[in-house]
C-alpha positions, 0 to 999 in steps of 0.5 A: 667905330671901326673903319670899313674894310681891311686895315691896310686900306684904312691906313691909306691917306686920301686927304692931307693938310700940310701947314695949310692956311687961308688968308683973305686979301684984307689980311684976315686969316681964316685958317692957319697952319693946319696939319691933318690927314684923312684916311681912306674909309673914315669919317672925319668930323670938323667940329667947332664954333662959327668962324672956327675955320671948318668950312674954309678947310672943307673948301680947300679940299675941292678947290673952291678955295686955294690955300694961301699957305702950306699945301693940301693934297688929295689922293697923293697929289697937291690940290693945285695940280688937279684940274678943278672940274676933274677933282670935283667930279671925284668928290661928292659935296653936300651942303645945308642948303642942299643946292638942288636945281629948282627947275630940274626934277628930282630924277634930273638932279640926281642924274646930273653928274653921270650925264655930265660924264656922258654915262650911257643912258641905261647906266644912268637910269639904273644908277638913279634907281639904285640911289633912290633905294639907297636913300629911302625914297620911292622912285615912282613917287618922287622922280618927277617931282620938283624940289619945292614939292619935297619936305626938307628931309626929302630934299636932303636925301636927294642932295645926298643921292646927287652927291653919290651919283657918280660913286665918288671916293670922297664925300664932303658935307657942310652942316648937311643936317643943320636946317632940319627939324629935330625929329627929321634930323634924328631920323636922317642921322641914324639912316646916314650912319647906317649908309656910311657903314655900307658905302665905306666912303672917305667922308669929311663932315663939318658941324658945330653939333657935338652930338652929331660929331660923336654919333658919326665920327671916326675921328673929331678934328676940333677947330678954334679960331682958325687953328687945330685944337686937337684930334680925337676919337669920340671917346678921347674927345669926351675925356680931353682936357682941352678947354673947348673940348671940355666945354662941348662935353659939358654942354652935351652932359647938360642937354642929357640932364635936361632930357632926364629932368623933362 
């Protein structure tokens, strides 16, 4: 998959981990010595088992956690030098649980950040209408509904729309499709793949699903036991001799064989 935009833009580092780590007050290290860069316009997938350090790494980017060792830089500045609110408003954040406000309508959920940023109401309404179309929802049908009145796939689309509302340059996604049923998940993955090509955002996506990683990633950063095991293009990942990558590749092949035998 080629990076969106010209090559000069693609070579700009937007996020950088410099020997970054995070250790709990109990002394348990969740992430250790992470050296990793994310280039403008790419989709970097953090792949690994539960407890590998994926979500910890993601939270270091938007200062939901602060590194206890090393440094994380966002757009050339140490994350610690950013005001947390200003930083998070430049970063869309999508999680598996979606996190919609249950007492807000869909329209109000999507418009949340533009209104916090004091956008003119006309501009906000226009942006919300644009986002409904972008994520494939009928504004006339869904704008006045509440989250509990939506299906899981519809709520996930609203979550993506809300994350994109203020047009942030960076999008963080933590297991965003994991709670969906297989058919809905497949549909939304394909839709999101098309959407990412159109938008050219810098995306960091956490998953433990190797098929999802191979479908969406520009590069795959494999984490194991809180450490970086390797960084690969999707093709390189399937050819890697790294033991965890080999296990993932074999698991994917076993699924393919099972589908052929079904």
